[in-house]
Residue frames as qw, qx, qy, qz and C-alpha x, y, z in Angstrom:
[[0.231, 0.740, 0.627, -0.079, 12.83, -29.69, 50.72],
 [0.201, -0.078, 0.226, 0.950, 12.66, -26.80, 48.29],
 [0.389, 0.452, 0.202, -0.777, 10.00, -24.35, 47.15],
 [0.640, 0.431, 0.634, 0.058, 7.73, -25.50, 44.34],
 [0.313, 0.911, -0.008, -0.267, 8.87, -22.41, 42.42],
 [0.389, -0.577, 0.586, 0.415, 12.29, -23.82, 41.61],
 [0.683, 0.606, -0.251, -0.321, 13.49, -24.51, 38.08],
 [0.773, 0.325, -0.521, 0.159, 16.27, -26.88, 39.09],
 [0.727, -0.664, 0.167, -0.037, 18.32, -28.38, 41.92],
 [0.691, 0.446, -0.443, 0.359, 22.09, -28.67, 42.31],
 [0.698, -0.712, -0.066, -0.042, 23.00, -29.59, 45.87],
 [0.351, 0.631, -0.547, 0.423, 26.26, -29.03, 47.75],
 [0.748, -0.335, -0.517, 0.247, 27.71, -30.59, 50.87],
 [0.253, 0.215, -0.290, 0.897, 28.80, -27.15, 52.10],
 [0.513, -0.529, -0.213, -0.641, 26.20, -26.96, 54.84],
 [0.182, -0.193, 0.804, -0.532, 25.27, -27.87, 58.39],
 [0.332, -0.295, -0.854, -0.271, 22.73, -30.66, 58.66],
 [0.313, -0.671, -0.649, 0.175, 19.60, -29.40, 60.37],
 [0.034, 0.704, 0.028, 0.709, 18.95, -26.01, 61.96],
 [0.315, -0.093, -0.650, 0.685, 19.35, -24.47, 65.40],
 [0.228, 0.343, 0.347, -0.843, 16.07, -22.51, 65.15],
 [0.487, 0.589, 0.644, -0.020, 12.82, -22.58, 63.23],
 [0.345, 0.274, 0.383, 0.812, 12.86, -20.63, 59.98],
 [0.045, -0.847, -0.468, 0.249, 11.70, -17.09, 60.68],
 [0.107, -0.756, 0.221, 0.607, 14.05, -14.94, 58.57],
 [0.766, 0.557, 0.223, 0.230, 15.09, -14.31, 54.98],
 [0.354, -0.705, 0.285, 0.545, 18.58, -13.11, 54.04],
 [0.716, 0.676, 0.146, 0.092, 18.98, -12.02, 50.39],
 [0.525, -0.510, 0.353, 0.583, 22.51, -11.65, 49.03],
 [0.576, 0.761, -0.144, -0.260, 23.94, -10.33, 45.79],
 [0.952, 0.073, 0.148, 0.259, 26.28, -12.58, 43.83],
 [0.091, -0.788, 0.370, 0.483, 28.42, -9.77, 42.39],
 [0.262, -0.114, 0.863, 0.417, 28.00, -11.88, 39.26],
 [0.600, 0.368, -0.058, -0.708, 25.72, -11.56, 36.23],
 [0.134, 0.232, -0.946, -0.181, 25.12, -15.25, 35.68],
 [0.658, -0.222, -0.543, -0.472, 22.62, -18.09, 35.81],
 [0.715, -0.502, 0.265, -0.408, 21.21, -19.76, 38.91],
 [0.994, 0.048, -0.063, 0.078, 22.74, -23.05, 37.81],
 [0.593, 0.514, -0.329, 0.525, 26.21, -21.56, 37.48],
 [0.279, -0.661, 0.367, -0.593, 25.91, -19.98, 40.91],
 [0.908, -0.301, 0.168, -0.237, 24.97, -23.37, 42.39],
 [0.900, 0.294, -0.186, 0.263, 27.89, -24.99, 40.56],
 [0.252, 0.677, -0.398, 0.565, 30.27, -22.50, 42.17],
 [0.536, -0.554, 0.389, -0.504, 29.17, -23.74, 45.60],
 [0.973, 0.003, -0.195, -0.122, 29.82, -27.44, 44.89],
 [0.626, 0.367, -0.536, 0.430, 33.61, -27.62, 45.57],
 [0.675, -0.582, -0.386, 0.238, 34.36, -28.26, 49.24],
 [0.523, -0.043, -0.090, 0.846, 37.15, -25.68, 49.00],
 [0.047, -0.566, -0.274, -0.776, 34.58, -22.93, 48.40],
 [0.255, -0.281, -0.708, 0.596, 33.13, -23.35, 51.91],
 [0.268, 0.223, 0.125, -0.929, 30.02, -21.41, 50.94],
 [0.008, 0.340, 0.896, 0.287, 26.48, -22.12, 49.79],
 [0.341, 0.004, 0.112, -0.933, 22.91, -20.80, 49.80],
 [0.513, 0.271, 0.745, -0.330, 19.46, -22.26, 50.10],
 [0.589, 0.680, 0.437, 0.020, 18.55, -20.72, 46.72],
 [0.293, -0.286, 0.352, 0.842, 20.22, -19.02, 43.77],
 [0.454, 0.761, 0.406, -0.224, 18.28, -16.72, 41.42],
 [0.590, 0.028, 0.421, 0.688, 19.84, -16.12, 38.02],
 [0.026, -0.288, 0.185, 0.939, 19.93, -13.22, 35.60],
 [0.287, -0.142, -0.673, -0.666, 16.98, -14.75, 33.72],
 [0.585, -0.308, 0.139, -0.737, 14.84, -15.17, 36.85],
 [0.801, -0.047, -0.590, -0.089, 15.33, -18.92, 37.21],
 [0.516, -0.629, 0.416, -0.406, 15.38, -20.20, 40.79],
 [0.737, 0.191, -0.645, 0.065, 17.61, -23.16, 41.70],
 [0.757, -0.629, 0.066, -0.163, 17.86, -25.00, 44.99],
 [0.427, 0.608, -0.601, 0.295, 21.33, -25.46, 46.50],
 [0.105, 0.107, -0.847, 0.510, 20.80, -26.38, 50.18],
 [0.361, -0.505, -0.746, -0.243, 17.51, -27.90, 51.31],
 [0.262, -0.693, -0.008, -0.671, 15.48, -25.64, 53.57],
 [0.826, -0.540, -0.139, -0.086, 15.72, -28.02, 56.54],
 [0.807, -0.116, -0.076, 0.574, 19.51, -27.57, 56.51],
 [0.205, -0.898, -0.003, 0.389, 21.73, -24.57, 57.29],
 [0.684, 0.631, 0.043, 0.364, 23.53, -23.00, 54.34],
 [0.588, -0.407, -0.013, 0.699, 26.92, -21.33, 54.72],
 [0.328, 0.721, 0.386, 0.473, 25.98, -17.91, 53.38],
 [0.129, -0.929, -0.096, -0.334, 26.19, -15.11, 55.93],
 [0.386, 0.434, -0.563, 0.588, 29.24, -15.93, 58.02],
 [0.346, -0.284, 0.507, -0.737, 26.91, -16.46, 60.98],
 [0.232, -0.153, -0.959, -0.058, 25.52, -19.81, 62.07],
 [0.111, 0.388, 0.602, -0.689, 23.13, -17.88, 64.30],
 [0.408, 0.450, -0.064, -0.792, 21.58, -16.07, 61.32],
 [0.411, 0.256, -0.737, -0.471, 21.87, -18.83, 58.73],
 [0.042, -0.072, -0.971, 0.222, 20.43, -21.32, 61.21],
 [0.236, 0.530, 0.651, -0.490, 17.10, -19.51, 61.13],
 [0.308, 0.641, -0.127, -0.692, 17.15, -17.80, 57.72],
 [0.774, 0.438, 0.417, 0.189, 16.40, -18.91, 54.18],
 [0.245, -0.633, 0.316, 0.663, 19.37, -17.48, 52.28],
 [0.655, 0.652, 0.381, 0.037, 19.07, -16.39, 48.66],
 [0.391, -0.357, 0.378, 0.760, 21.85, -15.45, 46.25],
 [0.470, 0.784, 0.350, -0.206, 20.72, -13.06, 43.49],
 [0.613, 0.252, 0.323, 0.676, 22.41, -12.29, 40.17],
 [0.025, -0.895, -0.160, 0.415, 23.19, -8.63, 39.55],
 [0.559, 0.798, -0.049, 0.221, 24.80, -6.33, 37.02],
 [0.761, -0.399, 0.035, 0.511, 28.56, -5.89, 37.31],
 [0.440, 0.557, 0.135, 0.691, 29.23, -2.87, 35.09],
 [0.289, -0.036, -0.353, 0.889, 30.31, 0.33, 36.83],
 [0.263, -0.243, -0.148, -0.922, 27.09, 2.19, 36.09],
 [0.751, -0.295, -0.204, -0.554, 24.74, -0.44, 37.50],
 [0.366, 0.266, -0.844, 0.287, 26.96, -2.42, 39.84],
 [0.033, 0.064, 0.838, -0.541, 24.94, -4.57, 42.22],
 [0.544, 0.162, 0.064, -0.821, 21.55, -3.74, 40.67],
 [0.472, 0.122, 0.872, -0.050, 19.26, -6.75, 40.23],
 [0.134, -0.085, -0.658, -0.736, 17.69, -7.25, 36.80],
 [0.562, -0.115, 0.077, -0.815, 13.90, -6.80, 36.94],
 [0.824, -0.013, -0.479, -0.303, 13.26, -10.46, 36.23],
 [0.501, 0.088, -0.723, 0.468, 15.61, -11.46, 39.08],
 [0.178, -0.135, 0.410, -0.884, 13.84, -9.04, 41.43],
 [0.707, -0.090, -0.177, -0.679, 10.43, -10.43, 40.50],
 [0.778, -0.005, -0.628, 0.003, 11.57, -13.98, 41.21],
 [0.255, 0.131, -0.648, 0.706, 12.99, -12.86, 44.55],
 [0.439, -0.133, 0.206, -0.864, 9.63, -11.33, 45.51],
 [0.812, -0.039, -0.382, -0.440, 7.78, -14.49, 44.47],
 [0.657, 0.066, -0.696, 0.282, 10.14, -16.71, 46.43],
 [0.032, 0.151, -0.546, 0.823, 9.94, -14.52, 49.54],
 [0.630, -0.133, -0.012, -0.765, 6.13, -14.61, 49.38],
 [0.828, -0.001, -0.533, -0.172, 6.22, -18.39, 49.12],
 [0.459, 0.118, -0.693, 0.544, 8.60, -18.69, 52.09],
 [0.215, -0.159, 0.379, -0.886, 6.52, -16.34, 54.24],
 [0.744, -0.101, -0.200, -0.629, 3.32, -18.23, 53.42],
 [0.806, 0.014, -0.591, 0.006, 4.79, -21.63, 54.22],
 [0.487, 0.000, -0.619, 0.616, 6.50, -20.58, 57.47],
 [0.310, -0.766, -0.562, -0.033, 3.82, -18.19, 58.65],
 [0.361, -0.598, -0.146, 0.701, 5.54, -14.81, 58.98],
 [0.352, 0.917, 0.167, 0.092, 5.63, -11.38, 57.33],
 [0.650, 0.264, -0.118, 0.702, 8.74, -9.46, 56.43],
 [0.324, -0.932, -0.141, 0.082, 9.85, -6.83, 58.92],
 [0.648, 0.361, -0.119, 0.660, 12.86, -4.76, 57.89],
 [0.428, -0.865, -0.198, 0.170, 14.14, -2.72, 60.82],
 [0.308, 0.866, -0.313, 0.238, 17.62, -1.85, 59.55],
 [0.109, -0.573, 0.759, -0.290, 19.23, -4.13, 62.13],
 [0.249, 0.100, -0.963, 0.008, 19.21, -7.67, 63.48],
 [0.323, 0.142, 0.658, -0.665, 15.96, -7.16, 65.40],
 [0.673, 0.360, -0.067, -0.642, 13.94, -7.64, 62.19],
 [0.791, 0.001, 0.611, 0.012, 13.55, -10.74, 60.06],
 [0.703, 0.684, 0.068, 0.182, 14.88, -9.38, 56.75],
 [0.579, -0.707, 0.232, 0.331, 18.60, -9.42, 57.39],
 [0.491, 0.825, -0.279, -0.009, 21.83, -8.44, 55.61],
 [0.904, 0.114, -0.222, 0.347, 25.05, -10.37, 55.19],
 [0.361, 0.567, -0.284, 0.684, 27.18, -7.34, 56.11],
 [0.531, -0.682, 0.140, -0.483, 25.74, -7.29, 59.63],
 [0.919, -0.344, 0.189, -0.043, 27.52, -10.57, 60.40],
 [0.845, 0.041, 0.249, 0.472, 30.64, -10.62, 58.26],
 [0.218, -0.620, 0.229, 0.718, 33.35, -8.35, 56.84],
 [0.323, 0.301, 0.712, 0.546, 31.64, -7.64, 53.51],
 [0.204, 0.176, 0.007, -0.963, 29.55, -4.99, 51.80],
 [0.236, -0.235, -0.854, -0.401, 26.99, -7.60, 50.65],
 [0.593, 0.486, 0.621, 0.162, 24.25, -7.00, 49.60],
 [0.394, 0.240, 0.306, 0.833, 25.84, -3.83, 48.21],
 [0.026, 0.186, 0.177, -0.966, 24.76, -0.20, 48.17],
 [0.421, -0.056, -0.409, -0.808, 21.85, -0.49, 45.73],
 [0.564, -0.256, -0.767, -0.165, 20.36, -3.72, 47.04],
 [0.288, -0.243, -0.644, 0.666, 20.70, -2.55, 50.65],
 [0.170, 0.121, 0.078, -0.975, 18.62, 0.50, 49.76],
 [0.524, -0.063, -0.535, -0.660, 15.84, -1.76, 48.39],
 [0.207, -0.098, -0.936, 0.268, 15.13, -3.88, 51.49],
 [0.290, 0.295, 0.446, -0.794, 12.26, -1.64, 52.60],
 [0.541, 0.307, -0.352, -0.699, 10.80, -1.95, 49.12],
 [0.391, 0.097, -0.907, -0.124, 11.21, -5.73, 49.18],
 [0.011, 0.204, 0.829, -0.520, 9.40, -6.03, 52.51],
 [0.392, 0.352, 0.195, -0.827, 6.59, -3.74, 51.32],
 [0.530, 0.266, -0.558, -0.581, 6.08, -5.61, 48.03],
 [0.312, 0.001, -0.948, 0.059, 6.08, -9.03, 49.69],
 [0.084, 0.265, 0.718, -0.638, 3.72, -7.96, 52.47],
 [0.451, 0.307, -0.060, -0.836, 1.35, -6.30, 49.99],
 [0.530, 0.131, -0.739, -0.394, 1.06, -9.60, 48.11],
 [0.200, -0.110, -0.910, 0.346, 0.53, -11.48, 51.38],
 [0.212, 0.348, 0.479, -0.777, -2.31, -9.03, 52.12],
 [0.410, 0.511, 0.738, 0.163, -3.84, -9.56, 48.68],
 [0.082, 0.831, 0.127, -0.535, -3.31, -5.91, 47.74],
 [0.287, 0.705, -0.466, -0.451, -1.27, -6.51, 44.61],
 [0.961, 0.225, -0.074, -0.146, -0.90, -9.42, 42.17],
 [0.769, -0.378, 0.408, 0.315, 2.00, -11.83, 42.39],
 [0.231, 0.729, -0.461, -0.450, 4.70, -10.86, 39.85],
 [0.955, 0.217, 0.198, -0.043, 5.10, -13.45, 37.12],
 [0.566, -0.405, 0.486, 0.528, 8.48, -14.65, 35.85],
 [0.592, 0.785, 0.021, -0.182, 9.54, -13.28, 32.49],
 [0.813, -0.060, 0.281, 0.507, 12.46, -14.67, 30.50],
 [0.279, 0.935, 0.118, 0.184, 13.75, -11.18, 29.82],
 [0.690, -0.326, 0.025, 0.646, 17.51, -10.93, 30.26],
 [0.110, 0.932, 0.110, -0.328, 18.24, -7.21, 29.75],
 [0.218, 0.815, -0.481, -0.237, 21.54, -7.69, 27.96],
 [0.972, 0.054, 0.171, 0.149, 23.19, -10.54, 26.09],
 [0.042, -0.885, 0.421, 0.193, 26.91, -9.87, 26.07],
 [0.539, -0.354, 0.741, 0.190, 28.51, -13.28, 25.64],
 [0.811, 0.524, 0.232, -0.117, 29.12, -14.96, 22.31],
 [0.750, 0.115, 0.300, 0.578, 31.53, -15.09, 19.38],
 [0.005, 0.917, 0.002, -0.398, 33.33, -11.80, 18.70],
 [0.732, 0.503, 0.141, 0.437, 35.14, -10.67, 15.55],
 [0.461, -0.578, 0.027, 0.673, 38.27, -8.61, 16.19],
 [0.437, 0.855, 0.263, 0.096, 38.33, -5.44, 14.06],
 [0.030, 0.944, -0.326, 0.040, 41.80, -4.05, 14.88],
 [0.777, 0.288, -0.460, 0.319, 45.38, -5.23, 14.94],
 [0.343, 0.283, -0.571, 0.690, 47.25, -5.63, 18.20],
 [0.597, -0.573, -0.098, -0.554, 44.27, -5.94, 20.55],
 [0.159, 0.423, -0.781, 0.431, 45.96, -6.79, 23.84],
 [0.764, -0.379, -0.496, -0.164, 44.87, -9.60, 26.11],
 [0.023, -0.586, 0.502, -0.636, 45.37, -8.77, 29.80],
 [0.362, -0.083, -0.877, 0.305, 45.32, -10.54, 33.15],
 [0.014, -0.543, -0.639, 0.544, 42.70, -8.16, 34.53],
 [0.262, 0.758, 0.514, 0.304, 40.14, -5.74, 33.07],
 [0.227, -0.924, 0.001, 0.309, 42.40, -2.73, 33.35],
 [0.531, 0.801, -0.239, 0.137, 45.13, -0.96, 31.40],
 [0.138, -0.714, 0.652, -0.214, 47.57, -1.94, 34.14],
 [0.934, -0.072, 0.323, -0.136, 46.84, -5.65, 33.69],
 [0.378, -0.441, 0.698, 0.419, 49.76, -7.68, 32.39],
 [0.646, 0.510, -0.280, -0.494, 49.72, -8.29, 28.62],
 [0.627, -0.233, 0.744, 0.009, 49.81, -12.02, 27.88],
 [0.476, 0.266, 0.739, 0.396, 48.73, -12.19, 24.22],
 [0.217, 0.446, -0.049, -0.867, 47.12, -10.19, 21.45],
 [0.576, 0.486, 0.657, 0.026, 44.51, -10.55, 18.70],
 [0.110, -0.248, 0.408, 0.872, 44.61, -9.12, 15.21],
 [0.528, 0.328, -0.039, -0.782, 41.98, -8.03, 12.73],
 [0.677, 0.194, -0.574, -0.418, 39.92, -10.98, 11.54],
 [0.204, 0.086, -0.918, 0.329, 40.58, -13.16, 14.59],
 [0.611, -0.473, -0.330, -0.542, 37.63, -14.43, 16.60],
 [0.133, 0.161, -0.793, 0.573, 37.18, -15.08, 20.31],
 [0.499, -0.529, -0.628, -0.278, 34.36, -16.44, 22.44],
 [0.024, -0.318, 0.459, -0.829, 33.53, -14.27, 25.46],
 [0.192, -0.412, -0.865, 0.213, 31.27, -15.21, 28.37],
 [0.109, -0.775, -0.504, -0.364, 28.32, -13.11, 29.57],
 [0.478, -0.679, -0.210, 0.516, 30.36, -11.06, 32.03],
 [0.433, 0.593, 0.091, 0.673, 31.49, -7.52, 31.30],
 [0.395, -0.723, -0.289, 0.488, 32.62, -4.42, 33.14],
 [0.313, 0.883, 0.043, 0.346, 33.63, -0.81, 32.53],
 [0.638, -0.632, 0.053, 0.437, 37.07, 0.46, 33.55],
 [0.406, -0.350, 0.342, 0.772, 39.55, 3.07, 32.32],
 [0.357, 0.518, -0.113, -0.769, 36.88, 4.33, 29.92],
 [0.362, 0.237, -0.791, -0.432, 36.55, 0.98, 28.13],
 [0.886, -0.108, 0.126, -0.434, 34.12, -1.94, 28.16],
 [0.000, 0.478, -0.879, -0.009, 35.96, -5.17, 28.97],
 [0.919, -0.009, -0.155, -0.362, 34.96, -8.73, 28.15],
 [0.324, -0.554, 0.760, -0.102, 36.54, -11.97, 29.31],
 [0.900, 0.154, -0.347, -0.213, 37.18, -15.60, 28.47],
 [0.766, -0.511, 0.386, 0.047, 39.10, -18.46, 30.06],
 [0.229, 0.701, -0.632, -0.239, 42.52, -19.02, 28.50],
 [0.933, 0.127, -0.285, -0.177, 42.90, -22.50, 27.01],
 [0.668, 0.288, -0.554, 0.404, 46.43, -23.05, 28.31],
 [0.046, 0.345, -0.529, 0.774, 46.33, -21.06, 31.56],
 [0.354, -0.476, -0.805, 0.016, 42.79, -21.94, 32.64],
 [0.191, -0.457, -0.380, 0.781, 42.54, -18.37, 33.97],
 [0.280, 0.863, 0.399, -0.138, 40.32, -15.46, 33.03],
 [0.422, -0.046, 0.292, 0.857, 41.73, -13.24, 30.30],
 [0.143, 0.793, 0.405, -0.432, 40.36, -9.81, 29.38],
 [0.374, 0.214, 0.412, 0.803, 40.13, -7.65, 26.25],
 [0.152, 0.456, 0.192, -0.856, 38.80, -4.16, 25.70],
 [0.442, 0.521, 0.719, 0.131, 35.76, -4.32, 23.42],
 [0.233, 0.632, 0.288, 0.681, 35.64, -0.57, 22.80],
 [0.043, 0.197, -0.319, 0.926, 35.21, 2.77, 24.51],
 [0.061, -0.481, -0.812, 0.325, 32.43, 3.00, 27.09],
 [0.116, -0.086, -0.207, -0.968, 29.94, 5.26, 25.32],
 [0.484, 0.166, 0.554, -0.657, 26.83, 3.42, 26.49],
 [0.802, 0.455, 0.188, -0.338, 26.16, 1.88, 23.08],
 [0.796, 0.090, 0.442, 0.404, 27.72, -0.10, 20.24],
 [0.103, 0.843, -0.194, -0.491, 29.99, 2.08, 18.07],
 [0.812, 0.577, -0.084, -0.033, 31.32, 1.62, 14.55],
 [0.359, 0.697, -0.557, 0.274, 34.90, 1.92, 15.82],
 [0.799, -0.470, 0.317, -0.203, 34.61, -0.74, 18.55],
 [0.039, -0.593, 0.794, 0.129, 37.61, -3.08, 18.67],
 [0.033, 0.030, 0.996, 0.080, 35.46, -6.21, 18.59],
 [0.559, 0.006, -0.111, -0.822, 31.90, -6.88, 17.45],
 [0.548, -0.005, 0.778, -0.307, 29.56, -9.64, 18.56],
 [0.204, 0.181, -0.752, -0.601, 28.76, -12.03, 15.71],
 [0.424, -0.294, -0.810, -0.280, 25.88, -14.04, 17.24]]
């Protein structure tokens, strides 16, 4: 069973059948990935991943089901917590300036989903800062920083917004297809000798290079490092991520960027 709010379903077998407790908690996570809900669900399909979530919320606010609510997802490193919690993976920014911050449309979908869960299971959110409450954090049960510095600081806000809607004090936020940044696409290289590296850093190994007039398709991921904005693609022969510097990190597109998005 999934919420009626979902936009799609992509199930995984990475789960425990059934639960060891009635649902009375919610555990939001951050993906550390600026991606779609579908792609997040796809990443949980291989048995080798040994991870999953009840729901994934993408960068565009779409909600996808991954593990039915009557089953226990493998999300928090704790069968005790996951056995009683609905777990939710949320897309977030991955650039240095906004690392771990949820896009507004992702946040709004999270609030809507939490309201729906609380209404159906008959509880309110109570964030206490520890395991005694019912809004819990991954890092309390596993060796991780999830849900990250920014998201961790927003759990009080999340509980307040959800409870206000449950009390009828504020309208339910509506989903808006409003991705804040479109980075991926076809890029035209504007310089000669643009180096392709094994990681988004000047100390990444150089494995190839592009020259002026070449084109490359980058995905929607990006990051800032060493004063540059880096994009990535999957190498055709290696099957591994490869990275190029798009230009200096000035906070905006510049005329002397090394590559420019064509579409």
